[in-house]
ZALUMBA-897495 format. One record per residue (C-alpha): residue number from 1; residue in three letters; x, y, z. Coordinates in steps of 0.2 Angstrom, whole numbers. Layout:
N
<resi: NUM | resn: ALA | X: X | Y: Y | Z: Z>;
...
! end
This chain:
132
<resi: 1 | resn: UNK | X: -239 | Y: -899 | Z: -353>;
<resi: 2 | resn: UNK | X: -253 | Y: -894 | Z: -363>;
<resi: 3 | resn: UNK | X: -254 | Y: -909 | Z: -379>;
<resi: 4 | resn: UNK | X: -257 | Y: -903 | Z: -398>;
<resi: 5 | resn: UNK | X: -274 | Y: -912 | Z: -404>;
<resi: 6 | resn: UNK | X: -269 | Y: -912 | Z: -423>;
<resi: 7 | resn: UNK | X: -254 | Y: -922 | Z: -417>;
<resi: 8 | resn: UNK | X: -265 | Y: -935 | Z: -406>;
<resi: 9 | resn: UNK | X: -279 | Y: -938 | Z: -411>;
<resi: 10 | resn: UNK | X: -289 | Y: -945 | Z: -427>;
<resi: 11 | resn: UNK | X: -306 | Y: -949 | Z: -431>;
<resi: 12 | resn: UNK | X: -313 | Y: -961 | Z: -445>;
<resi: 13 | resn: UNK | X: -330 | Y: -956 | Z: -447>;
<resi: 14 | resn: UNK | X: -331 | Y: -973 | Z: -458>;
<resi: 15 | resn: UNK | X: -325 | Y: -986 | Z: -445>;
<resi: 16 | resn: UNK | X: -345 | Y: -986 | Z: -437>;
<resi: 17 | resn: UNK | X: -336 | Y: -982 | Z: -419>;
<resi: 18 | resn: UNK | X: -342 | Y: -968 | Z: -413>;
<resi: 19 | resn: UNK | X: -333 | Y: -952 | Z: -413>;
<resi: 20 | resn: UNK | X: -334 | Y: -948 | Z: -397>;
<resi: 21 | resn: UNK | X: -330 | Y: -967 | Z: -393>;
<resi: 22 | resn: UNK | X: -313 | Y: -968 | Z: -402>;
<resi: 23 | resn: UNK | X: -309 | Y: -951 | Z: -396>;
<resi: 24 | resn: UNK | X: -308 | Y: -960 | Z: -377>;
<resi: 25 | resn: UNK | X: -302 | Y: -975 | Z: -383>;
<resi: 26 | resn: UNK | X: -288 | Y: -966 | Z: -393>;
<resi: 27 | resn: UNK | X: -281 | Y: -955 | Z: -376>;
<resi: 28 | resn: UNK | X: -284 | Y: -973 | Z: -368>;
<resi: 29 | resn: UNK | X: -271 | Y: -982 | Z: -378>;
<resi: 30 | resn: UNK | X: -258 | Y: -965 | Z: -380>;
<resi: 31 | resn: UNK | X: -259 | Y: -966 | Z: -363>;
<resi: 32 | resn: UNK | X: -258 | Y: -985 | Z: -360>;
<resi: 33 | resn: UNK | X: -242 | Y: -982 | Z: -376>;
<resi: 34 | resn: UNK | X: -233 | Y: -968 | Z: -367>;
<resi: 35 | resn: UNK | X: -235 | Y: -956 | Z: -379>;
<resi: 36 | resn: UNK | X: -246 | Y: -947 | Z: -365>;
<resi: 37 | resn: UNK | X: -241 | Y: -947 | Z: -350>;
<resi: 38 | resn: UNK | X: -251 | Y: -944 | Z: -332>;
<resi: 39 | resn: UNK | X: -253 | Y: -925 | Z: -326>;
<resi: 40 | resn: UNK | X: -251 | Y: -920 | Z: -347>;
<resi: 41 | resn: UNK | X: -267 | Y: -910 | Z: -350>;
<resi: 42 | resn: UNK | X: -279 | Y: -912 | Z: -367>;
<resi: 43 | resn: UNK | X: -279 | Y: -902 | Z: -380>;
<resi: 44 | resn: UNK | X: -296 | Y: -893 | Z: -375>;
<resi: 45 | resn: UNK | X: -314 | Y: -896 | Z: -382>;
<resi: 46 | resn: UNK | X: -313 | Y: -882 | Z: -395>;
<resi: 47 | resn: UNK | X: -295 | Y: -888 | Z: -401>;
<resi: 48 | resn: UNK | X: -301 | Y: -905 | Z: -403>;
<resi: 49 | resn: UNK | X: -315 | Y: -898 | Z: -411>;
<resi: 50 | resn: UNK | X: -308 | Y: -889 | Z: -424>;
<resi: 51 | resn: UNK | X: -293 | Y: -899 | Z: -427>;
<resi: 52 | resn: UNK | X: -305 | Y: -915 | Z: -430>;
<resi: 53 | resn: UNK | X: -320 | Y: -904 | Z: -440>;
<resi: 54 | resn: UNK | X: -331 | Y: -912 | Z: -425>;
<resi: 55 | resn: UNK | X: -344 | Y: -905 | Z: -415>;
<resi: 56 | resn: UNK | X: -337 | Y: -898 | Z: -398>;
<resi: 57 | resn: UNK | X: -351 | Y: -906 | Z: -389>;
<resi: 58 | resn: UNK | X: -339 | Y: -924 | Z: -398>;
<resi: 59 | resn: UNK | X: -327 | Y: -920 | Z: -391>;
<resi: 60 | resn: UNK | X: -335 | Y: -915 | Z: -373>;
<resi: 61 | resn: UNK | X: -347 | Y: -933 | Z: -368>;
<resi: 62 | resn: UNK | X: -330 | Y: -943 | Z: -374>;
<resi: 63 | resn: UNK | X: -316 | Y: -929 | Z: -360>;
<resi: 64 | resn: UNK | X: -332 | Y: -933 | Z: -350>;
<resi: 65 | resn: UNK | X: -333 | Y: -950 | Z: -351>;
<resi: 66 | resn: UNK | X: -313 | Y: -954 | Z: -348>;
<resi: 67 | resn: UNK | X: -317 | Y: -942 | Z: -331>;
<resi: 68 | resn: UNK | X: -331 | Y: -954 | Z: -325>;
<resi: 69 | resn: UNK | X: -318 | Y: -969 | Z: -327>;
<resi: 70 | resn: UNK | X: -305 | Y: -959 | Z: -314>;
<resi: 71 | resn: UNK | X: -293 | Y: -955 | Z: -333>;
<resi: 72 | resn: UNK | X: -296 | Y: -942 | Z: -331>;
<resi: 73 | resn: UNK | X: -299 | Y: -925 | Z: -320>;
<resi: 74 | resn: UNK | X: -304 | Y: -908 | Z: -322>;
<resi: 75 | resn: UNK | X: -291 | Y: -895 | Z: -315>;
<resi: 76 | resn: UNK | X: -301 | Y: -881 | Z: -313>;
<resi: 77 | resn: UNK | X: -296 | Y: -864 | Z: -325>;
<resi: 78 | resn: UNK | X: -285 | Y: -876 | Z: -335>;
<resi: 79 | resn: UNK | X: -293 | Y: -893 | Z: -342>;
<resi: 80 | resn: UNK | X: -295 | Y: -911 | Z: -340>;
<resi: 81 | resn: UNK | X: -276 | Y: -916 | Z: -331>;
<resi: 82 | resn: UNK | X: -274 | Y: -937 | Z: -336>;
<resi: 83 | resn: UNK | X: -275 | Y: -946 | Z: -318>;
<resi: 84 | resn: UNK | X: -261 | Y: -957 | Z: -311>;
<resi: 85 | resn: UNK | X: -263 | Y: -973 | Z: -316>;
<resi: 86 | resn: UNK | X: -268 | Y: -985 | Z: -306>;
<resi: 87 | resn: UNK | X: -257 | Y: -1003 | Z: -312>;
<resi: 88 | resn: UNK | X: -240 | Y: -1002 | Z: -321>;
<resi: 89 | resn: UNK | X: -247 | Y: -1006 | Z: -341>;
<resi: 90 | resn: UNK | X: -238 | Y: -1025 | Z: -348>;
<resi: 91 | resn: UNK | X: -234 | Y: -1025 | Z: -366>;
<resi: 92 | resn: UNK | X: -249 | Y: -1039 | Z: -364>;
<resi: 93 | resn: UNK | X: -259 | Y: -1027 | Z: -358>;
<resi: 94 | resn: UNK | X: -256 | Y: -1017 | Z: -373>;
<resi: 95 | resn: UNK | X: -259 | Y: -1032 | Z: -385>;
<resi: 96 | resn: UNK | X: -273 | Y: -1037 | Z: -375>;
<resi: 97 | resn: UNK | X: -279 | Y: -1018 | Z: -381>;
<resi: 98 | resn: UNK | X: -274 | Y: -1021 | Z: -402>;
<resi: 99 | resn: UNK | X: -284 | Y: -1038 | Z: -401>;
<resi: 100 | resn: UNK | X: -299 | Y: -1033 | Z: -405>;
<resi: 101 | resn: UNK | X: -294 | Y: -1024 | Z: -421>;
<resi: 102 | resn: UNK | X: -283 | Y: -1038 | Z: -427>;
<resi: 103 | resn: UNK | X: -299 | Y: -1050 | Z: -425>;
<resi: 104 | resn: UNK | X: -307 | Y: -1038 | Z: -438>;
<resi: 105 | resn: UNK | X: -296 | Y: -1034 | Z: -450>;
<resi: 106 | resn: UNK | X: -295 | Y: -1054 | Z: -450>;
<resi: 107 | resn: UNK | X: -310 | Y: -1057 | Z: -451>;
<resi: 108 | resn: UNK | X: -315 | Y: -1043 | Z: -466>;
<resi: 109 | resn: UNK | X: -298 | Y: -1051 | Z: -474>;
<resi: 110 | resn: UNK | X: -307 | Y: -1068 | Z: -474>;
<resi: 111 | resn: UNK | X: -322 | Y: -1061 | Z: -479>;
<resi: 112 | resn: UNK | X: -313 | Y: -1052 | Z: -494>;
<resi: 113 | resn: UNK | X: -305 | Y: -1069 | Z: -500>;
<resi: 114 | resn: UNK | X: -288 | Y: -1062 | Z: -497>;
<resi: 115 | resn: UNK | X: -274 | Y: -1074 | Z: -493>;
<resi: 116 | resn: UNK | X: -262 | Y: -1074 | Z: -479>;
<resi: 117 | resn: UNK | X: -247 | Y: -1065 | Z: -486>;
<resi: 118 | resn: UNK | X: -258 | Y: -1052 | Z: -496>;
<resi: 119 | resn: UNK | X: -265 | Y: -1044 | Z: -477>;
<resi: 120 | resn: UNK | X: -247 | Y: -1043 | Z: -472>;
<resi: 121 | resn: UNK | X: -241 | Y: -1032 | Z: -488>;
<resi: 122 | resn: UNK | X: -256 | Y: -1022 | Z: -484>;
<resi: 123 | resn: UNK | X: -249 | Y: -1022 | Z: -464>;
<resi: 124 | resn: UNK | X: -234 | Y: -1017 | Z: -469>;
<resi: 125 | resn: UNK | X: -232 | Y: -1001 | Z: -473>;
<resi: 126 | resn: UNK | X: -239 | Y: -995 | Z: -458>;
<resi: 127 | resn: UNK | X: -230 | Y: -1002 | Z: -446>;
<resi: 128 | resn: UNK | X: -215 | Y: -995 | Z: -455>;
<resi: 129 | resn: UNK | X: -218 | Y: -981 | Z: -449>;
<resi: 130 | resn: UNK | X: -220 | Y: -988 | Z: -431>;
<resi: 131 | resn: UNK | X: -201 | Y: -980 | Z: -423>;
<resi: 132 | resn: UNK | X: -196 | Y: -998 | Z: -413>;
! end
């Protein structure tokens, strides 16, 4: 099954993280979280580039790097397919993936002199969109 780019991937040009890296990280996280599964086809380079308004070479770079890491494989005539995972992904692994972002948020909140309650209150609406 080919996954729709507009439903899966987003880019944040002002984040300071290169766009190709954002795409790579998102594919890995979606795979770890079970939102995409081994055997699924990634959206085409053209579809992702058009949907996200980014250069196709940026998407191609992300896909090539994921292929080099063994996360995806090129299937002639179909595109890029997610490879079977070598091991299961535990809740601890998923939390470890989130930890660097949490550290960044905590550091930024400290620099902005925000209190813990203010930060948690600001985070709450984003957590509300998650399904249990």
